[in-house]
C-alpha positions, 0 to 999 in steps of 0.5 A: 550718362557716359558711365555706369556709375553716376557722377557725384555732383556737389551743388553749391548754394546759399553762400555769404552774399546778399543774394543768399536766399536766391541762391538757396532757391536756385540750388534746390531747383538744380539739385532736384533736376540733377537727381532726376537726370540720374546724378548722385547729388550732394547739396553744400551750403557754401560757408567758411568751411567750404574747402573742407566740405568739398574735400569730404565729398570729393565730387566728380563735378561741382555745380555752382549755384551761388549768386553774388559776391564770393560765389560768382566773382571768381573767388569760389572758382579759384578754390575749385581750380586749386582743388582741381575740381571740375565746375560749371559756369564761367572761370575765374577771370570771366567771373571776376570781370563780369561781376565788375560792372564798369570793367564789363562796360569797358570791355563791351565798349572796346568791341563796339557793344552799346552801353549806357554812360556811367562812372564810379564814385565814392559813396560819401560823395553821392548824397552831397549833390547830383553826380549827373543829370537826372534820371540816373541810377545809383548801384553797387559796382559788384552786386547783382539781382538789383541789390542796392539799386536807387532810381533818382528822378528829381533834380530838385531834391537832394540825392537819397540817403543810402543804406549803411550796407552800400559799398564804398565805390558805387556806379552812377549810370544814366537811366535808359528808358524803354522796354526791359529785354534779356537773352540767355546764351547756352554753350555758344547759342543765343536762345531767344529774347524775353520781354519783361513787363513790370508795374514799375521797374525790374527790381528784386521783388519783380525778379523773384516774387511769384507774379512780380513780373510777366515774361513774354517769350519769345518777345514780340519785337521787330526782327532787327531788334530781336536779332540784335539782342541775340547777336549782342548777347553772344558777343558779350558772352564771348568777349568776357570769356563766359562758359556754360551759360550767361544772360545779358540784359538790355533796355530798348528805347523803341523811338530810336530803333536799333540805336536805342538798344543798350546792354546793361550787364551780363550775368555769368550765373543767372538764376534758376529759381521757379521765376527765373528767366534763363530756364524759361528761355531754354524751355521755350526753345526745346531744352527742358530744365533737367536737360539744361542742368545736365548740359552744364554738368557735362560741360564742367571742367577746370581751367575755364 
């Protein structure tokens, strides 16, 4: 710590999104780690009274452990900027940009990062006919943690009926076969690559249920693919303007070599639950969870 008086850190968790349960787990893990690091920690469930709660606590730093809409899409970041409270993770613009999957892809395309073919459609048009050749993915343009994702494989059947909570605008994305890989960036360093093994695909349960997936860290890959993951993840982090930490997900079709490595998306506030990938990667390169959380607090600022 840089002073004798411990910083007061408000950990924002819970929130209003479909990822509330994940955020509560992330927040609790981070609050515990920050207490171990010597900070005075106050946990705040981010509801409609968030601004009042923050004024009451008046923390030195806000640790943003929210996931999904309102928490990692620039909304909460805007409140924190308005209040003048230093906060962790990315700022308003990169948070909003990364949460919009199609805008993110447009940004990646402009600097030559490889992404899957995709486009946006109105929800009511999806169930009438196949919007592209199968296999393809239907998913919200602005959610995370595999919330509301449909995998369509049979062109002889009508597209699936969607649940009523799906947004009006959806992304249609060509399915990319191959292995599921991911790389975390902390500061300006791409840490390592994880190979994610699942029985089916990396859905919500595979991400957050104990035993839902197996992680091989570091991934056993050809050096050219391993290095490309590190390079692409760092470039994605930088072009979006991310701060603190991000995690970029890939699919790799082994039959195509480097040409088969495709970026799926970049998460500006990756999970910090007991089954999450980023803390595991940090630990594998010598950064224990407490040190990771401490780094994010010491990196916090406004005008991010």
